C-alpha positions as CSV (number, residue, x, y, z in Angstrom):
1,M,17.0,-5.1,1.0
2,A,19.8,-3.9,-1.5
3,A,19.8,-0.2,-2.1
4,I,19.9,0.8,-5.7
5,S,20.6,4.2,-7.4
6,R,17.4,6.4,-7.4
7,I,15.8,6.8,-10.7
8,Q,13.6,9.8,-11.7
9,L,10.5,8.5,-13.2
10,P,8.9,10.3,-16.3
11,L,5.9,11.1,-14.1
12,H,4.5,13.8,-16.5
13,A,4.0,11.3,-19.2
14,M,2.0,9.2,-16.9
15,L,0.0,11.7,-14.7
16,A,-3.4,12.9,-15.5
17,C,-5.9,15.2,-13.9
18,P,-7.9,13.4,-11.1
19,Q,-10.8,15.6,-12.0
20,C,-11.2,15.3,-15.7
21,R,-8.1,13.2,-16.7
22,G,-6.8,16.0,-18.8
23,S,-3.1,16.3,-19.3
24,L,-0.8,18.2,-16.8
25,V,1.7,20.7,-17.5
26,A,4.2,21.6,-14.9
27,T,5.3,25.0,-13.6
28,S,7.9,25.9,-11.1
29,H,5.5,25.4,-8.0
30,D,2.4,23.5,-9.5
31,L,0.7,21.3,-12.0
32,R,-1.9,22.6,-14.2
33,C,-4.6,20.7,-16.2
34,E,-4.8,21.7,-19.7
35,S,-8.6,20.7,-19.9
36,C,-10.3,22.1,-16.8
37,V,-7.3,24.5,-15.7
38,K,-7.4,23.0,-12.2
39,T,-4.0,23.4,-10.3
40,Y,-2.3,21.1,-8.1
41,P,0.5,22.3,-5.7
42,I,3.9,20.8,-5.6
43,V,5.2,20.9,-1.9
44,D,9.0,20.0,-1.3
45,G,9.0,18.4,-4.6
46,I,6.0,16.3,-4.1
47,P,2.8,16.8,-6.3
48,L,-0.4,17.1,-4.3
49,L,-2.7,15.6,-6.8
50,L,-5.9,15.7,-4.7
51,L,-9.3,17.4,-5.4
52,D,-9.6,18.1,-1.7
53,L,-6.4,19.4,-0.5
54,K,-7.2,19.2,3.2
55,A,-7.0,15.6,3.2
56,A,-3.4,15.7,2.8
57,E,-3.1,17.2,6.2
58,H,-4.1,13.6,7.6
59,D,-1.1,11.5,8.4
60,E,0.2,7.9,8.2
61,L,-2.5,5.3,7.2
62,D,-5.4,7.8,6.9
63,H,-6.6,6.7,3.4
64,H,-10.2,7.5,4.0
65,N,-12.4,8.8,1.2
66,G,-14.4,11.8,2.7
67,H,-17.4,9.9,3.8
68,H,-16.3,9.8,7.6
69,T,-17.6,12.2,10.2
70,H,-15.8,15.2,11.1
71,N,-15.1,13.7,14.7
72,E,-13.7,10.6,13.0
73,R,-11.2,12.7,10.9
74,E,-10.1,14.8,13.7
75,R,-9.6,11.7,15.9
76,Q,-7.4,10.0,13.3
77,K,-5.4,13.3,12.7
78,D,-4.7,13.7,16.5
79,F,-3.8,10.0,16.7
80,F,-1.2,10.2,13.9
81,D,0.1,13.6,14.7
82,N,0.8,12.5,18.3
83,E,1.6,8.6,18.1
84,V,3.3,7.9,14.7
85,E,7.2,7.9,15.1
86,P,8.7,9.5,11.9
87,E,12.0,7.8,12.2
88,F,10.5,4.4,12.8
89,E,8.2,4.9,9.8
90,I,11.1,5.9,7.6
91,T,13.4,3.1,8.3
92,R,11.3,0.0,9.2
93,P,11.8,-3.0,9.0
94,R,15.5,-1.8,9.7
95,G,16.3,-1.9,13.3
96,T,13.4,-4.1,14.2
97,P,13.4,-7.6,15.8
98,A,14.4,-10.4,13.3
99,L,10.9,-12.1,13.4
100,Y,9.1,-8.7,12.7
101,S,11.5,-8.3,9.6
102,W,10.9,-11.9,8.6
103,Y,7.0,-11.3,8.7
104,Y,7.2,-8.4,6.4
105,A,9.6,-10.3,4.2
106,E,7.1,-13.3,3.9
107,K,4.0,-11.0,3.1
108,F,6.0,-9.3,0.4
109,R,7.1,-12.6,-1.0
110,K,3.5,-13.9,-1.2
111,S,2.4,-10.4,-2.6
112,I,4.3,-10.8,-5.8
113,A,3.5,-14.6,-6.4
114,N,3.9,-15.3,-10.1
115,L,4.9,-11.5,-10.8
116,E,8.4,-11.7,-10.1
117,S,9.5,-11.7,-13.7
118,L,7.3,-8.5,-14.3
119,L,9.0,-6.3,-11.7
120,D,12.8,-5.8,-13.0
121,G,12.6,-2.5,-15.0
122,S,8.8,-2.1,-14.6
123,T,7.0,1.1,-13.3
124,V,5.0,-0.1,-10.2
125,L,2.5,2.2,-8.5
126,T,1.9,1.6,-4.8
127,V,-1.5,2.9,-3.5
128,C,-2.1,3.6,0.1
129,G,1.7,3.4,0.3
130,G,2.4,5.1,3.6
131,S,6.1,5.9,4.3
132,G,7.3,3.7,1.5
133,M,8.3,0.4,3.0
134,D,6.5,-1.6,0.4
135,A,7.9,0.7,-2.2
136,E,11.3,-0.2,-1.1
137,F,10.7,-3.8,-1.2
138,L,9.6,-3.3,-4.9
139,A,12.5,-1.1,-5.7
140,S,14.9,-3.8,-4.3
141,R,13.5,-6.0,-7.0
142,G,14.4,-3.7,-9.9
143,A,11.0,-1.8,-10.2
144,R,10.7,2.0,-10.6
145,V,8.2,2.7,-8.0
146,I,5.7,5.6,-7.8
147,A,4.6,5.6,-3.9
148,S,1.1,7.2,-3.6
149,D,-0.6,8.1,-0.4
150,L,-3.5,10.5,0.7
151,S,-1.0,11.9,3.4
152,L,1.5,14.5,2.5
153,G,3.4,13.5,5.8
154,A,3.6,9.9,4.6
155,A,4.9,11.0,1.2
156,K,7.5,13.1,2.8
157,R,8.7,10.2,4.8
158,A,8.7,8.0,1.7
159,S,10.8,10.9,0.0
160,E,13.2,10.7,2.9
161,R,13.5,6.8,2.8
162,A,14.3,7.1,-0.9
163,R,16.8,9.8,-0.3
164,R,18.5,8.2,2.6
165,F,18.8,4.6,1.1
166,G,19.2,5.5,-2.7
167,L,15.9,4.1,-3.8
168,A,14.0,4.3,-7.2
169,I,11.0,5.7,-5.4
170,E,9.0,8.8,-6.5
171,P,6.5,9.9,-3.9
172,I,3.1,11.6,-4.8
173,V,-0.1,12.5,-2.9
174,A,-3.0,10.9,-4.3
175,D,-6.4,9.5,-3.5
176,V,-6.8,5.7,-4.5
177,E,-10.5,6.3,-5.5
178,R,-9.4,9.1,-8.0
179,L,-5.9,8.2,-9.2
180,P,-4.2,10.9,-11.2
181,F,-3.1,8.6,-13.9
182,A,-4.2,8.0,-17.4
183,D,-5.6,4.6,-18.3
184,R,-2.8,1.8,-18.3
185,A,-0.2,4.4,-17.4
186,V,1.8,2.0,-15.1
187,D,2.9,-1.5,-15.4
188,V,1.8,-2.9,-12.0
189,A,-0.7,-1.5,-9.3
190,Y,0.2,-2.7,-6.0
191,V,-1.6,-2.4,-2.6
192,H,-0.5,-3.8,0.8
193,D,-2.8,-3.3,3.7
194,G,-4.3,-0.2,2.4
195,L,-7.8,-0.8,0.7
196,H,-9.2,-1.7,4.1
197,H,-8.9,1.8,5.2
198,I,-11.6,3.2,2.8
199,E,-15.3,2.8,3.1
200,N,-15.6,0.8,-0.3
201,P,-12.4,-1.1,-0.9
202,F,-13.6,-2.0,-4.4
203,A,-13.7,1.7,-5.4
204,G,-10.1,1.7,-5.0
205,L,-9.5,-1.6,-6.7
206,K,-11.6,-0.3,-9.6
207,E,-9.1,2.7,-10.0
208,M,-6.2,0.1,-9.7
209,T,-7.5,-2.0,-12.7
210,R,-7.9,1.2,-14.8
211,V,-4.3,2.3,-14.3
212,A,-2.5,-1.0,-14.5
213,R,-1.2,-2.1,-17.9
214,S,0.0,-5.5,-17.0
215,A,-0.7,-6.7,-13.4
216,I,-2.3,-6.1,-10.0
217,S,-1.3,-7.3,-6.6
218,V,-3.7,-7.1,-3.6
219,T,-2.7,-8.0,0.0
220,E,-5.6,-7.4,2.6
221,P,-7.1,-8.5,5.9
222,A,-9.3,-11.3,5.0
223,D,-13.1,-11.5,6.1
224,A,-12.3,-14.8,8.1
225,I,-14.1,-16.8,10.9
226,A,-10.5,-16.8,12.7
227,T,-10.6,-12.8,12.7
228,K,-14.1,-12.7,14.1
229,I,-12.9,-14.9,16.9
230,A,-9.8,-12.9,17.4
231,I,-11.9,-9.8,17.5
232,Y,-14.0,-11.3,20.2
233,L,-11.0,-12.3,22.2
234,G,-9.4,-8.8,21.9
235,L,-6.6,-10.2,19.6
236,A,-7.8,-8.1,16.5
237,L,-9.5,-4.9,16.1
238,E,-12.7,-4.0,14.5
239,R,-11.6,-0.4,14.3
240,E,-8.1,0.6,14.2
241,E,-6.5,2.9,16.8
242,A,-6.7,5.7,14.1
243,G,-10.7,5.5,14.2
244,N,-11.3,3.8,10.9
245,R,-13.3,0.5,10.4
246,V,-11.2,-2.4,9.1
247,A,-13.1,-3.3,5.9
248,R,-11.9,-6.9,5.5
249,M,-12.3,-8.5,2.2
250,R,-13.0,-12.0,0.5
251,R,-10.5,-13.6,-1.8
252,H,-13.2,-14.9,-4.2
253,E,-14.9,-11.4,-4.4
254,I,-11.5,-9.8,-5.3
255,A,-10.6,-12.5,-7.9
256,Q,-14.0,-12.2,-9.5
257,F,-13.9,-8.4,-9.7
258,L,-10.4,-8.6,-11.3
259,E,-11.6,-11.1,-13.8
260,Q,-14.5,-9.0,-14.7
261,A,-11.9,-6.1,-15.3
262,G,-10.0,-8.0,-17.8
263,F,-7.5,-9.7,-15.6
264,K,-6.5,-13.5,-15.0
265,V,-5.8,-14.4,-11.5
266,V,-2.4,-16.2,-11.2
267,S,-2.4,-16.4,-7.4
268,A,-4.9,-16.3,-4.8
269,Q,-4.1,-17.4,-1.2
270,R,-5.2,-17.1,2.4
271,Y,-2.6,-17.4,5.1
272,V,-2.1,-16.9,8.9
273,M,-0.1,-13.9,10.1
274,Y,-0.9,-12.0,13.3
275,Y,1.4,-9.1,14.5
276,Q,1.1,-5.5,15.6
277,H,2.3,-2.4,13.8
278,N,5.0,-1.9,16.5
279,P,6.9,-5.1,17.2
280,G,6.5,-5.3,21.0
281,R,8.1,-7.3,23.7
282,L,6.7,-10.8,22.5
283,I,8.2,-10.2,18.9
284,E,11.4,-9.2,20.4
285,F,11.4,-12.2,22.7
286,L,10.8,-14.6,19.9
287,S,13.5,-13.2,17.9
288,K,16.1,-14.3,20.2
289,P,18.5,-17.0,19.0
290,G,17.2,-20.4,19.5
291,L,13.6,-19.1,19.4
292,L,13.6,-17.3,16.1
293,G,13.9,-20.6,13.9
294,V,11.2,-22.2,16.1
295,S,8.8,-19.1,15.7
296,Q,9.3,-19.0,12.0
297,G,8.8,-22.9,11.8
298,A,5.4,-22.4,13.9
299,V,4.2,-19.8,11.3
300,I,5.1,-22.1,8.3
301,L,3.5,-25.1,9.9
302,S,0.3,-23.2,10.7
303,N,0.0,-22.2,7.2
304,L,0.3,-25.7,5.9
305,L,-2.2,-26.9,8.3
306,I,-4.8,-24.1,8.5
307,G,-3.5,-21.3,6.0
308,R,-6.5,-21.7,3.9
309,W,-8.7,-20.2,6.7
310,G,-6.2,-17.7,7.6
311,N,-6.7,-13.9,8.5
312,R,-4.6,-12.6,5.4
313,L,-5.3,-12.8,1.8
314,G,-3.4,-12.2,-1.4
315,V,-4.3,-11.9,-4.9
316,T,-2.1,-11.4,-8.0
317,A,-3.4,-11.0,-11.5
318,T,-2.1,-10.2,-15.1
319,R,-4.0,-8.4,-17.8
320,V,-5.6,-10.6,-20.4
321,T,-4.2,-9.7,-23.8
322,G,-6.6,-7.7,-25.9
323,T,-8.7,-6.5,-23.0
C-alpha cells in the first residue's frame, strides 16, 4: 500500500447535525448546529457527532445502536478495553503473515469491483471503519477518505494511522444509523464487516444510500448454509467475542434494497474466505515459502468451485442518473 500525502478534507461543507441535519458551525472546541443549537465536542481534533456521547466510550468494533442490554454493552467495553492491541490495530496488515495480508488485499479488491475508476480524487466515507485499515486501502487508490466509527478509541487509532503513514484520512466519531452528513454529501459510501454489528443492518445501509452521491460498496458475512455448518462445528461464531450477534446478510436482499434506493448493482458476489481477526499460528505456517502459493491457490480454486455458496458477500452499486 503506497503512502500518499494527507489531504485535509472540507468536512464542514459535508457535515450536518445528526439530530436535525442542520448546518454546523465550528468553534475552537466544538461544532454547533445552527438549527437545533445542539453542540458536538471536538476531542484531539476528532469531531464526536453522536446524539449519545457515551457510545463513543466503547472501543473497536462496537458498532451497536443502543438496543442492547447494559450487560452486553459492559461486556463489549471490557473485552475491547482489555483485548484490543492498539499497535496491531494501527498498523495491520503491516507486520502480519503474508497469507493474512493477501486475504485482506483480496477482500478489498473484490469490494471495489467495477468502482475502481470512481476512487481517484473522490471523497469516500467508510462507516463502522474501525482503526482505519479499510480507509488506508481506499486512500492508496487516490481517494480522500472520511473514516467514521462509533468508537472514539478507534477514531484515534485511525488518526494515528493517517499521521504515521501520511494518508488522506480524516477520522470522525459517528453512528452509521444517524450519519452526520447532508444528503449526497460524499461520492462513495463504503462498509467492510461493519453492518453485521448492528441490530438492523439495513438501517445503516439506508443511511449509506442517503449520503452517497455516486456509489455504494458493501462487504459483509453472508447468511449461508456453509456458515451455519461452520457455526455448528465451532469454526464460526454466532456471537462475536465482544458479545454482539453476527447479523449475516443475503446478497439478493442487499441488491434489491439498493435498487429500490435508486442504485444500479454493478457487482454482486459470494465467495469463500475464513480467517480470524488475529492471524494465529496456522496462518503463519501457511505463509511460509513453498506453502504460501499453495494456500493462495487453494482459496482461488475453492472460489471457482464453490464460491457462489461462500460465507462472504460483496455488493457494489452506482447511483442511477436522475434518482
